[in-house]
ROPADO-41828 format. One record per atom (N, C-alpha, C, CB): x, y, z. Coordinates in steps of 0.05 Angstrom, whole numbers, padded with zeros to 5 digits, always signed. Glycine has a CB too. Example, Ala and Ser with C-alpha at 12.3 -4.5 7.8 and 13.67 -1.06 7.14 Angstrom:
+00264-00114+00156 +00246-00090+00156 +00264-00066+00156 +00226-00089+00181 +00257-00045+00142 +00273-00021+00143 +00258+00001+00157 +00282-00012+00114 
//
This chain:
-00199+00592+01384 -00194+00563+01387 -00216+00547+01373 -00193+00554+01417 -00209+00537+01349 -00229+00523+01333 -00222+00494+01328 -00234+00537+01307 -00196+00487+01331 -00186+00460+01325 -00177+00446+01350 -00163+00461+01305 -00185+00420+01353 -00177+00404+01376 -00164+00378+01366 -00201+00397+01394 -00144+00369+01381 -00132+00343+01376 -00144+00323+01396 -00100+00344+01379 -00155+00301+01386 -00167+00281+01403 -00150+00256+01401 -00197+00275+01396 -00136+00249+01423 -00120+00225+01423 -00137+00200+01426 -00099+00226+01446 -00137+00183+01406 -00153+00159+01407 -00136+00134+01407 -00173+00158+01383 -00143+00114+01422 -00130+00088+01421 -00149+00067+01408 -00121+00079+01449 -00171+00077+01397 -00190+00060+01382 -00204+00040+01400 -00176+00045+01360 -00204+00046+01426 -00216+00028+01446 -00244+00038+01453 -00199+00026+01472 -00258+00022+01470 -00285+00030+01479 -00285+00058+01493 -00296+00009+01498 -00265+00064+01510 -00265+00090+01522 -00263+00113+01502 -00241+00093+01542 -00247+00108+01481 -00245+00129+01459 -00272+00132+01445 -00223+00121+01439 -00285+00110+01441 -00312+00111+01428 -00331+00128+01446 -00323+00084+01424 -00330+00124+01472 -00347+00139+01490 -00342+00169+01488 -00344+00129+01519 -00317+00177+01487 -00310+00205+01484 -00322+00216+01458 -00279+00209+01484 -00319+00202+01437 -00328+00212+01411 -00359+00213+01410 -00318+00194+01388 -00372+00193+01422 -00401+00194+01423 -00411+00218+01439 -00411+00168+01436 -00395+00228+01457 -00403+00251+01474 -00390+00277+01464 -00395+00245+01503 -00379+00277+01441 -00362+00299+01432 -00378+00324+01425 -00347+00292+01408 -00405+00322+01423 -00421+00346+01419 -00416+00367+01440 -00451+00339+01419 -00407+00358+01464 -00401+00377+01486 -00377+00395+01479 -00395+00361+01511 -00360+00387+01462 -00336+00403+01456 -00343+00428+01440 -00316+00386+01440 -00367+00429+01429 -00376+00454+01416 -00379+00477+01436 -00402+00449+01401 -00381+00470+01462 -00383+00490+01482 -00357+00507+01483 -00388+00478+01510 -00335+00495+01474 -00309+00509+01474 -00304+00524+01447 -00286+00489+01479 -00323+00523+01429 -00320+00535+01403 -00305+00517+01383 -00305+00560+01406 -00303+00491+01389 -00289+00473+01372 -00306+00467+01347 -00282+00446+01386 -00293+00470+01324 -00306+00465+01298 -00293+00441+01284 -00305+00490+01280 -00268+00437+01289 -00253+00415+01275 -00239+00398+01295 -00233+00427+01255 -00241+00372+01292 -00227+00352+01310 -00210+00334+01293 -00248+00336+01326 -00184+00333+01301 -00165+00315+01288 -00160+00291+01306 -00139+00330+01281 -00168+00268+01296 -00164+00243+01311 -00136+00233+01306 -00185+00221+01302 -00121+00228+01328 -00093+00219+01326 -00091+00192+01340 -00074+00240+01339 -00083+00172+01324 -00077+00145+01335 -00047+00140+01332 -00094+00122+01321 -00034+00134+01355 -00005+00131+01355 +00002+00101+01360 +00008+00149+01375 +00016+00089+01342 +00028+00063+01346 +00052+00067+01364 +00035+00048+01319 +00050+00058+01389 +00069+00065+01410 +00095+00049+01406 +00057+00059+01437 +00116+00063+01400 +00143+00051+01397 +00153+00038+01422 +00163+00071+01387 +00142+00046+01445 +00152+00036+01471 +00136+00011+01480 +00151+00058+01492 +00116+00003+01464 +00099-00019+01473 +00101-00043+01454 +00070-00009+01474 +00113-00064+01464 +00114-00089+01448 +00086-00100+01443 +00131-00111+01463 +00069-00096+01463 +00041-00106+01460 +00027-00092+01437 +00025-00100+01486 +00032-00066+01433 +00020-00052+01411 +00028-00064+01384 +00028-00022+01412 +00054-00070+01381 +00063-00082+01356 +00052-00110+01351 +00094-00083+01355 +00048-00124+01373 +00036-00151+01370 +00008-00150+01360 +00037-00166+01397 -00007-00129+01368 -00035-00126+01360 -00038-00108+01335 -00051-00114+01383 -00016-00099+01324 -00018-00079+01303 -00029-00090+01277 +00010-00067+01298 -00048-00075+01266 -00060-00082+01240 -00069-00055+01228 -00084-00102+01243 -00054-00045+01209 -00059-00019+01197 -00087-00017+01185 -00038-00012+01177 -00095-00038+01170 -00121-00038+01157 -00143-00036+01177 -00124-00063+01140 -00142-00053+01199 -00162-00052+01219 -00163-00025+01234 -00157-00075+01239 -00139-00014+01239 -00138+00012+01253 -00151+00033+01235 -00109+00019+01259 -00146+00033+01210 -00158+00053+01192 -00188+00051+01191 -00146+00050+01164 -00198+00026+01191 -00227+00022+01191 -00239+00034+01216 -00234-00008+01188 -00227+00028+01240 -00238+00038+01265 -00237+00068+01267 -00222+00026+01288 -00214+00080+01259 -00212+00109+01262 -00230+00123+01242 -00182+00118+01258 -00235+00111+01219 -00253+00123+01200 -00282+00122+01210 -00252+00108+01173 -00289+00101+01225 -00316+00100+01238 -00318+00123+01258 -00321+00073+01251 -00297+00127+01274 -00298+00149+01293 -00300+00176+01279 -00272+00148+01311 -00285+00179+01258 -00287+00204+01242 -00315+00208+01232 -00267+00203+01218 -00328+00188+01221 -00355+00190+01210 -00374+00199+01232 -00364+00163+01198 -00370+00189+01256 -00388+00197+01278 -00385+00227+01284 -00382+00181+01304 -00360+00237+01284 -00356+00265+01288 -00368+00282+01266 -00326+00271+01290 -00365+00274+01241 -00377+00288+01219 -00408+00289+01222 -00369+00275+01192 -00419+00267+01231 -00448+00265+01235 -00458+00285+01256 -00456+00237+01243 -00440+00292+01275 -00447+00312+01296 -00441+00340+01287 -00431+00305+01321 -00432+00344+01263 -00428+00371+01252 -00400+00382+01254 -00445+00389+01267 -00381+00365+01261 -00353+00373+01262 -00339+00369+01235 -00337+00359+01284 -00319+00385+01229 -00299+00378+01209 -00281+00357+01223 -00283+00403+01198 -00273+00337+01209 -00257+00316+01222 -00236+00305+01203 -00275+00293+01232 -00212+00300+01214 -00190+00288+01199 -00178+00266+01217 -00169+00309+01191 -00163+00248+01204 -00150+00227+01220 -00120+00227+01215 -00162+00200+01213 -00105+00218+01234 -00076+00214+01232 -00069+00188+01246 -00061+00238+01245 -00056+00170+01231 -00044+00146+01243 -00014+00148+01240 -00055+00120+01229 -00001+00150+01263 +00028+00155+01263 +00042+00135+01281 +00034+00184+01272 +00068+00134+01279 +00085+00116+01295 +00103+00134+01313 +00101+00096+01278 +00105+00127+01338 +00123+00142+01355 +00116+00139+01384 +00123+00171+01348 +00124+00159+01400 +00116+00160+01429 +00091+00177+01431 +00140+00173+01446 +00069+00165+01441 +00043+00178+01439 +00042+00208+01448 +00023+00163+01456 +00053+00214+01472 +00052+00241+01482 +00067+00260+01463 +00064+00243+01510 +00090+00251+01453 +00106+00268+01434 +00091+00273+01408 +00133+00255+01429 +00078+00252+01398 +00064+00254+01373 +00039+00272+01376 +00056+00227+01362 +00025+00270+01398 +00002+00287+01403 +00011+00317+01404 -00012+00279+01429 +00033+00322+01418 +00043+00349+01419 +00052+00359+01392 +00066+00351+01439 +00064+00341+01376 +00073+00349+01349 +00049+00357+01332 +00089+00327+01336 +00027+00341+01334 +00003+00347+01319 -00010+00374+01327 -00017+00324+01322 -00008+00380+01353 -00018+00406+01363 -00003+00429+01348 -00014+00409+01393 +00023+00426+01347 +00039+00447+01334 +00034+00449+01304 +00069+00442+01339 +00033+00426+01291 +00029+00426+01262 +00002+00438+01254 +00031+00397+01251 -00019+00432+01270 -00046+00440+01263 -00056+00464+01278 -00065+00417+01269 -00038+00477+01294 -00045+00501+01309 -00070+00496+01326 -00049+00525+01290 -00071+00473+01339 -00095+00466+01355 -00095+00482+01381 -00095+00436+01361 -00119+00487+01391 -00123+00502+01415 -00131+00485+01439 -00143+00523+01412 -00136+00459+01435 -00145+00442+01456 -00136+00413+01450 -00175+00444+01461 -00128+00399+01471 -00122+00370+01468 -00143+00355+01485 -00093+00363+01477 -00155+00334+01475 -00174+00318+01489 -00164+00290+01492 -00202+00318+01475 -00162+00280+01516 -00152+00253+01521 -00170+00240+01542 -00123+00253+01530 -00167+00213+01545 -00182+00198+01565 -00163+00191+01588 -00195+00174+01553 -00175+00185+01611 -00159+00177+01634 -00154+00147+01634 -00173+00185+01660 -00168+00132+01617 -00165+00103+01616 -00167+00094+01587 -00186+00088+01634 -00159+00068+01582 -00162+00057+01556 -00148+00030+01555 -00150+00075+01535 -00146+00019+01531 -00134-00008+01528 -00105-00007+01521 -00149-00023+01507 -00094+00016+01512 -00066+00017+01504 -00052+00038+01520 -00063+00021+01474 -00051+00062+01509 -00034+00082+01523 -00048+00096+01546 -00025+00103+01503 -00072+00088+01553 -00085+00100+01577 -00094+00078+01596 -00108+00118+01569 -00078+00057+01600 -00086+00034+01615 -00094+00039+01644 -00064+00013+01614 -00077+00053+01658 -00081+00056+01687 -00100+00079+01693 -00054+00060+01701 -00104+00083+01720 -00122+00105+01728 -00113+00131+01715 -00121+00108+01758 -00088+00137+01714 -00077+00159+01698 -00054+00147+01683 -00069+00184+01716 -00058+00141+01657 -00039+00127+01642 -00014+00143+01636 -00050+00118+01616 +00006+00130+01626 +00032+00142+01621 +00030+00165+01601 +00052+00121+01610 +00015+00161+01580 +00012+00182+01560 -00003+00206+01571 -00001+00171+01535 -00026+00200+01585 -00042+00222+01596 -00025+00238+01615 -00066+00210+01611 -00008+00226+01632 +00009+00240+01650 +00029+00257+01636 +00023+00220+01669 +00042+00246+01615 +00062+00261+01600 +00049+00285+01585 +00076+00242+01580 +00026+00281+01574 +00012+00303+01560 +00006+00325+01580 -00013+00293+01547 -00005+00318+01603 -00012+00338+01623 +00012+00354+01633 -00026+00325+01647 +00035+00340+01635 +00060+00354+01644 +00072+00372+01623 +00080+00333+01652 +00070+00366+01598 +00086+00379+01578 +00071+00395+01557 +00102+00359+01564 +00044+00393+01556 +00029+00407+01535 +00030+00437+01538 +00001+00397+01535 +00031+00450+01515 +00032+00480+01514 +00005+00492+01509 +00052+00489+01493 -00016+00476+01506 -00043+00486+01503 -00061+00472+01523 -00054+00482+01474 -00085+00482+01528 -00103+00469+01548 -00108+00440+01541 -00129+00484+01549 -00110+00423+01562 -00115+00395+01559 -00140+00387+01575 -00090+00378+01569 -00159+00375+01561 -00184+00366+01574 -00182+00335+01577 -00209+00374+01557 -00181+00326+01602 -00180+00297+01607 -00208+00288+01616 -00159+00291+01628 -00219+00269+01601 -00246+00259+01606 -00244+00236+01627 -00259+00250+01580 -00261+00237+01647 -00262+00217+01668 -00282+00195+01660 -00269+00229+01695 -00275+00170+01667 -00292+00147+01660 -00302+00134+01685 -00276+00127+01643 -00327+00122+01682 -00339+00105+01703 -00336+00077+01692 -00369+00113+01708 -00318+00062+01704 -00311+00035+01694 -00321+00014+01714 -00280+00033+01690 -00343+00001+01708 -00354-00018+01727 -00366-00042+01713 -00374-00005+01745 -00368-00065+01726 -00380-00089+01713 -00410-00084+01708 -00376-00114+01730 -00421-00097+01689 -00450-00096+01684 -00465-00108+01707 -00457-00110+01658 -00489-00098+01712 -00506-00108+01734 -00510-00138+01732 -00533-00093+01735 -00514-00148+01708 -00518-00176+01703 -00494-00192+01712 -00525-00182+01674 -00470-00182+01706 -00445-00195+01714 -00443-00197+01744 -00421-00181+01703 -00451-00175+01758 -00450-00175+01787 -00468-00196+01799 -00456-00148+01798 -00493-00198+01788 -00512-00217+01798 -00502-00246+01794 -00539-00213+01785 -00491-00250+01770 -00481-00277+01764 -00458-00285+01783 -00471-00279+01735 -00442-00266+01790 -00419-00271+01808 -00429-00279+01836 -00401-00246+01810 -00451-00266+01845 -00462-00273+01871 -00474-00300+01872 -00482-00252+01879 -00486-00308+01849 -00500-00334+01848 -00481-00358+01845 -00520-00334+01825 -00457-00353+01836 -00439-00375+01829 -00432-00391+01854 -00414-00364+01816 -00433-00417+01851 -00426-00435+01873 -00397-00431+01881 -00432-00464+01866 -00390-00431+01907 -00363-00427+01916 -00344-00448+01905 -00362-00426+01946 -00354-00472+01900 -00337-00494+01891 -00325-00487+01863 -00352-00520+01889 -00339-00471+01848 -00330-00464+01821 -00321-00435+01820 -00353-00469+01801 -00317-00423+01843 -00312-00394+01844 -00287-00387+01828 -00309-00385+01872 -00265-00401+01832 -00240-00394+01819 -00243-00396+01789 -00217-00412+01829 -00256-00417+01779 -00260-00421+01751 -00277-00398+01739 -00272-00448+01745 -00298-00392+01754 -00316-00370+01745 -00302-00344+01745 -00341-00369+01762 -00285-00339+01766 -00271-00314+01768 -00253-00309+01744 -00255-00313+01794 -00240-00330+01735 -00223-00327+01711 -00239-00319+01687 -00208-00354+01706 -00263-00331+01685 -00281-00325+01662 -00291-00296+01665 -00304-00345+01661 -00298-00288+01690 -00309-00262+01695 -00289-00240+01688 -00317-00260+01725 -00263-00245+01694 -00243-00224+01690 -00239-00219+01660 -00217-00233+01702 -00245-00239+01643 -00241-00236+01615 -00264-00219+01602 -00240-00263+01601 -00286-00215+01616 -00308-00200+01605 -00302-00171+01605 -00334-00206+01620 -00311-00157+01585 -00306-00128+01583 -00325-00113+01602 -00310-00119+01554 -00315-00095+01618 -00332-00079+01635 -00347-00059+01619 -00316-00066+01658 -00368-00048+01631 -00382-00026+01619 -00366-00001+01625 -00412-00023+01630 -00360+00014+01604 -00344+00038+01606 -00361+00062+01596 -00317+00036+01591 -00365+00081+01613 -00380+00105+01606 -00366+00130+01616 -00409+00104+01617 -00370+00152+01602 -00360+00177+01612 -00375+00185+01638 -00362+00200+01591 -00360+00192+01658 -00373+00196+01684 -00391+00221+01685 -00351+00199+01706 -00381+00243+01673 -00397+00267+01672 -00400+00276+01643 -00383+00290+01689 -00422+00269+01630 -00425+00274+01602 -00431+00303+01596 -00448+00257+01591 -00444+00318+01614 -00449+00346+01610 -00426+00362+01622 -00476+00354+01622 -00408+00370+01605 -00383+00383+01615 -00389+00409+01630 -00365+00389+01592 -00408+00425+01621 -00411+00452+01631 -00430+00455+01654 -00420+00470+01609 -00443+00434+01664 -00465+00437+01684 -00455+00449+01710 -00478+00411+01689 -00432+00440+01720 -00421+00451+01745 -00391+00451+01743 -00431+00436+01770 -00379+00474+01738 -00350+00476+01734 -00338+00487+01760 -00344+00495+01710 -00316+00474+01768 -00300+00482+01791 -00274+00494+01781 -00295+00459+01811 -00268+00519+01790 -00243+00531+01784 -00227+00535+01810 -00246+00558+01769 -00204+00522+01812 -00187+00526+01836 -00168+00549+01830 -00172+00500+01843 -00163+00565+01849 -00146+00588+01845 -00128+00594+01870 -00162+00613+01839 -00104+00603+01864 -00087+00613+01886 -00080+00642+01882 -00061+00596+01888 -00095+00655+01863 -00092+00683+01857 -00065+00691+01844 -00095+00699+01882 -00051+00671+01833 -00026+00677+01819 -00033+00684+01790 -00007+00653+01820 -00012+00692+01775 -00016+00696+01746 -00025+00671+01732 +00010+00707+01733 -00015+00648+01741 -00021+00623+01729 -00051+00615+01733 -00003+00600+01740 -00060+00619+01757 -00089+00614+01762 -00106+00635+01748 -00095+00615+01793 -00096+00660+01747 -00111+00681+01733 -00113+00675+01703 -00097+00707+01737 -00093+00663+01692 -00093+00655+01664 -00115+00634+01659 -00066+00644+01655 -00117+00614+01677 -00138+00594+01675 -00166+00606+01677 -00134+00572+01696 -00168+00625+01695 -00194+00639+01699 -00202+00654+01674 -00192+00659+01723 -00183+00669+01662 -00189+00684+01638 -00196+00666+01615 -00165+00702+01630 -00182+00643+01613 -00188+00624+01591 -00217+00614+01594 -00168+00600+01592 -00224+00606+01618 -00251+00596+01623 -00272+00617+01617 -00254+00586+01652 -00267+00641+01626 -00286+00663+01622 -00291+00669+01592 -00276+00689+01636 -00269+00666+01576 -00271+00674+01548 -00278+00651+01529 -00246+00686+01540 -00275+00626+01538 -00277+00603+01520 -00302+00586+01524 -00253+00586+01523 -00312+00583+01548 -00334+00564+01553 -00360+00578+01556 -00328+00547+01577 -00380+00571+01540 -00407+00582+01543 -00427+00564+01530 -00409+00611+01531 -00451+00561+01541 -00460+00573+01566 -00450+00558+01590 -00491+00574+01567 -00452+00570+01614 -00442+00558+01638 -00463+00561+01660 -00415+00570+01646 -00479+00541+01666 -00500+00544+01687 -00490+00549+01715 -00517+00519+01687 -00468+00535+01723 -00458+00539+01750 -00428+00538+01751 -00470+00517+01768 -00416+00557+01766 -00387+00558+01770 -00381+00561+01800 -00375+00582+01754 -00363+00545+01810 -00352+00548+01837 -00324+00558+01836 -00354+00521+01853 -00318+00580+01849 -00291+00590+01852 -00280+00581+01879 -00291+00621+01849 -00259+00566+01879 -00248+00554+01904 -00220+00563+01909 -00250+00524+01903 -00215+00571+01934 -00188+00576+01943 -00185+00561+01970 -00182+00607+01947 -00162+00547+01972 -00156+00532+01997 -00132+00544+02011 -00152+00502+01991 -00136+00552+02036 -00113+00560+02053 -00099+00534+02062 -00123+00577+02078 -00075+00530+02052 -00061+00505+02056 -00052+00503+02086 -00037+00503+02037 -00063+00484+02100 -00057+00480+02128 -00028+00474+02133 -00075+00459+02140 -00016+00460+02114 +00012+00452+02117 +00030+00477+02117 +00021+00433+02095 +00024+00496+02100 +00040+00520+02098 +00034+00541+02119 +00037+00532+02070 +00009+00541+02128 +00000+00562+02147 +00003+00554+02176 -00029+00569+02141 -00002+00529+02183 -00003+00521+02211 +00023+00524+02226 -00013+00493+02213 +00045+00522+02212 +00071+00523+02226 +00077+00550+02238 +00093+00515+02207 +00074+00571+02222 +00082+00598+02232 +00062+00620+02227 +00108+00605+02219 +00041+00614+02212 +00023+00636+02204 -00006+00632+02212 +00025+00638+02174 -00011+00614+02230 -00039+00608+02237 -00053+00633+02250 -00041+00585+02257 -00037+00650+02263 -00049+00674+02275 -00057+00694+02254 -00028+00687+02294 -00048+00690+02229 -00055+00708+02207 -00078+00697+02191 -00030+00712+02189 -00089+00674+02198 -00110+00661+02182 -00134+00679+02178 -00118+00635+02195 -00143+00692+02198 -00167+00709+02196 -00162+00732+02176 -00175+00721+02223 -00138+00743+02176 -00130+00764+02157 -00129+00753+02129 -00104+00776+02165 -00117+00729+02126 -00115+00716+02100 -00143+00711+02089 -00100+00689+02102 -00161+00701+02106 -00189+00696+02097 -00203+00721+02088 -00204+00683+02120 -00199+00743+02102 -00212+00768+02094 -00202+00778+02067 -00206+00790+02116 -00175+00776+02063 -00163+00785+02038 -00172+00767+02015 -00133+00785+02040 -00171+00741+02019 -00178+00723+01998 -00207+00721+01992 -00167+00695+02004 -00224+00726+02011 -00253+00728+02006 -00259+00751+01988 -00269+00732+02033 -00245+00774+01992 -00249+00797+01974 -00239+00791+01946 -00234+00821+01986 -00217+00776+01944 -00207+00768+01918 -00227+00750+01903 -00180+00754+01920 -00238+00731+01917 -00258+00714+01905 -00283+00729+01896 -00266+00692+01924 -00291+00749+01912 -00314+00766+01904 -00308+00782+01879 -00321+00784+01927 -00283+00791+01876 -00275+00806+01852 -00276+00788+01827 -00247+00817+01855 -00267+00763+01830 -00268+00744+01808 -00297+00738+01801 -00253+00718+01816 -00314+00735+01821 -00342+00730+01817 -00355+00752+01801 -00357+00726+01844 -00349+00777+01809 -00361+00800+01795 -00351+00802+01766 -00355+00826+01810 -00325+00797+01762 -00314+00798+01735 -00327+00777+01717 -00284+00794+01736 -00330+00753+01728 -00342+00731+01712 -00371+00737+01706 -00339+00704+01726 -00385+00748+01726 -00414+00753+01722 -00419+00774+01701 -00426+00762+01749 -00401+00793+01697 -00404+00813+01677 -00405+00801+01649 -00382+00834+01678 -00390+00779+01645 -00389+00766+01619 -00410+00744+01617 -00361+00753+01614 -00416+00731+01640 -00435+00709+01640 -00457+00714+01662 -00421+00682+01646 -00475+00733+01656 -00495+00740+01676 -00514+00716+01682 -00512+00763+01667 -00515+00697+01664 -00533+00674+01668 -00522+00653+01687 -00538+00660+01641 -00496+00656+01695 -00483+00635+01711 -00488+00639+01741 -00453+00635+01705 -00495+00618+01754 -00496+00618+01783 -00468+00613+01794 -00516+00596+01795 -00458+00632+01810 -00430+00631+01818 -00429+00627+01849 -00415+00656+01810 -00414+00606+01857 -00410+00601+01885 -00381+00606+01892 -00417+00571+01892 -00377+00614+01917 -00350+00619+01928 -00345+00599+01950 -00347+00648+01938 -00322+00586+01949 -00314+00567+01970 -00286+00574+01980 -00315+00537+01959 -00284+00580+02005 -00258+00585+02018 -00254+00566+02041 -00256+00615+02028 -00234+00549+02038 -00229+00527+02057 -00202+00529+02070 -00233+00500+02044 -00199+00515+02092 -00173+00513+02106 -00168+00483+02110 -00173+00529+02134 -00146+00474+02098 -00141+00445+02100 -00120+00436+02080 -00166+00429+02096 -00122+00411+02072 -00102+00399+02053 -00115+00398+02025 -00094+00370+02063 -00104+00413+02006 -00116+00416+01980 -00122+00389+01966 -00099+00432+01962 -00103+00371+01966 -00107+00346+01951 -00128+00328+01963 -00080+00331+01949 -00136+00334+01988 -00158+00320+02000 -00185+00335+01995 -00154+00316+02030 -00184+00361+01998 -00209+00377+01997 -00220+00379+01968 -00204+00404+02008 -00202+00382+01949 -00212+00385+01921 -00227+00361+01911 -00188+00391+01903 -00216+00336+01912 -00231+00313+01903 -00257+00309+01919 -00214+00288+01905 -00256+00315+01945 -00279+00312+01962 -00302+00331+01953 -00272+00316+01991 -00295+00356+01948 -00315+00375+01938 -00326+00366+01912 -00302+00403+01936 -00309+00357+01894 -00318+00347+01867 -00338+00325+01870 -00294+00338+01851 -00333+00306+01888 -00351+00283+01891 -00377+00292+01904 -00337+00262+01908 -00376+00308+01925 -00400+00315+01940 -00418+00335+01926 -00392+00327+01966 -00407+00349+01906 -00423+00371+01893 -00427+00366+01863 -00409+00397+01897 -00424+00341+01854 -00429+00334+01826 -00416+00353+01806 -00459+00333+01821 -00390+00359+01811 -00375+00376+01793 -00371+00361+01766 -00348+00384+01805 -00377+00374+01744 -00375+00361+01718 -00348+00366+01704 -00397+00369+01700 -00335+00389+01711 -00308+00394+01701 -00293+00412+01721 -00310+00408+01673 -00268+00404+01726 -00250+00419+01743 -00230+00433+01726 -00237+00401+01764 -00225+00459+01731 -00206+00474+01716 -00183+00483+01735 -00219+00500+01703 -00158+00477+01726 -00135+00484+01742 -00113+00495+01725 -00124+00459+01758 -00097+00514+01735 -00074+00524+01722 -00051+00504+01725 -00066+00552+01732 -00032+00504+01707 -00010+00484+01708 +00013+00494+01725 +00000+00478+01680 +00014+00519+01732 +00034+00529+01751 +00021+00550+01768 +00059+00541+01736 +00034+00558+01790 +00022+00579+01806 +00035+00580+01834 -00007+00575+01809 +00027+00600+01849 +00037+00603+01876 +00024+00582+01893 +00032+00631+01886 +00039+00570+01911 +00027+00551+01930 +00023+00524+01917 +00000+00561+01940 +00000+00511+01922 -00003+00483+01915 -00004+00479+01885 -00028+00472+01927 -00014+00498+01869 -00015+00494+01840 +00014+00492+01829 -00030+00516+01826 +00033+00506+01841 +00060+00506+01830 +00073+00479+01831 +00077+00526+01845 +00063+00461+01847 +00075+00435+01851 +00066+00415+01829 +00069+00424+01878 +00050+00425+01810 +00039+00407+01790 +00061+00391+01776 +00023+00423+01769 +00083+00404+01767 +00103+00390+01752 +00118+00371+01769 +00122+00410+01740 +00116+00372+01795 +00128+00353+01813 +00108+00330+01819 +00137+00366+01839 +00084+00332+01807 +00065+00310+01810 +00050+00311+01836 +00078+00284+01808 +00046+00335+01848 +00032+00337+01873 +00002+00341+01870 +00044+00361+01889 -00009+00364+01877 -00038+00367+01879 -00052+00363+01852 -00045+00394+01891 -00043+00377+01831 -00057+00375+01806 -00056+00346+01795 -00044+00394+01785 -00033+00333+01797 -00031+00306+01788 -00048+00287+01806 -00002+00296+01788 -00049+00293+01832 -00066+00278+01850 -00095+00280+01842 -00061+00287+01879 -00104+00305+01836 -00131+00309+01828 -00137+00295+01802 -00137+00340+01825 -00118+00295+01783 -00121+00281+01758 -00126+00251+01762 -00097+00285+01740 -00112+00240+01783 -00115+00211+01788 -00140+00205+01804 -00091+00202+01804 -00149+00223+01820 -00171+00217+01839 -00198+00228+01830 -00164+00228+01865 -00199+00249+01813 -00223+00263+01808 -00245+00246+01795 -00217+00287+01792 -00270+00253+01802 -00292+00240+01789 -00305+00259+01768 -00313+00232+01810 -00291+00281+01763 -00301+00300+01742 -00281+00300+01719 -00305+00328+01754 -00289+00311+01696 -00271+00317+01675 -00251+00339+01685 -00285+00326+01649 -00227+00339+01674 -00207+00357+01684 -00195+00373+01661 -00185+00342+01699 -00195+00400+01664 -00182+00417+01644 -00158+00430+01656 -00203+00438+01633 -00134+00425+01645 -00110+00438+01654 -00103+00460+01634 -00087+00417+01656 -00100+00485+01643 -00093+00507+01626 -00065+00516+01631 -00114+00531+01630 -00047+00512+01613 -00019+00520+01617 -00015+00550+01615 +00000+00506+01597 +00004+00560+01629 +00010+00589+01629 +00029+00596+01606 +00021+00599+01656 +00022+00616+01591 +00040+00625+01569 +00052+00652+01577 +00024+00628+01542 +00078+00652+01579 +00093+00676+01586 +00090+00696+01564 +00123+00670+01592 +00083+00721+01571 +00081+00742+01550 +00109+00750+01541 +00065+00766+01562 +00112+00754+01514 +00138+00761+01504 +00146+00789+01513 +00138+00761+01473 
//
């Protein structure tokens, strides 16, 4: 895996990703292709469209990547963003897609339409960068000082100001969380991580016994499940340690609701990247229905890597 597709909307969040792109060398990335898509589904995009201005902005982003030692190319295309990104993956034989969770066009919301579509349909791993989007400290102080008589007028002015947007976890590899349900799909994500990312200071291997599935009829088997799954986690730990002896490896076995426990662990333990398989037994299998994996994508404070499963021929 040497080539990555980076979906850019030429906004401040995209600039932050590119400024932090030196981290992508941890995956063995040597070439980055910047793809800007004029969204056919967005009237707003066409209203703001200026090819010359877009080319200038994307060339500046390209120059920054070249300055960091990457080979870099640009693509400005028209279409549906998720479809065009996937088409560029196929054309360029890319091994990784990099997108943001927010932006000014196709990544507007907490998890924008394009980001969601890419996560659902991509055939190669997708790294979604999380942003810390908050007003500047000066703006907050000014808001507190403003006289209440002028509050509404000031609030309108305040809302027009651009917030400070930064990548939440700039060091991707410092603490990686891998969630597993011991399926082939989770195993595929584990193997990808083991073979692609280095160095890796800290790794947490997490398995959650889903209380919803167990409490109804199988709670008396919980102790047995824990014993079996603890042994499985230890096997994964030993396998990973043989390849990455420098990595501190933690094991976490929990009983509860996955979509609550995963984001909570990420927040409390300063996880910098979460790795999940796109299908699997139990909670991971519900990804395409928008359950736990999609919930984590919306709620997580870490970067998120989704590794799709490729059926062997």
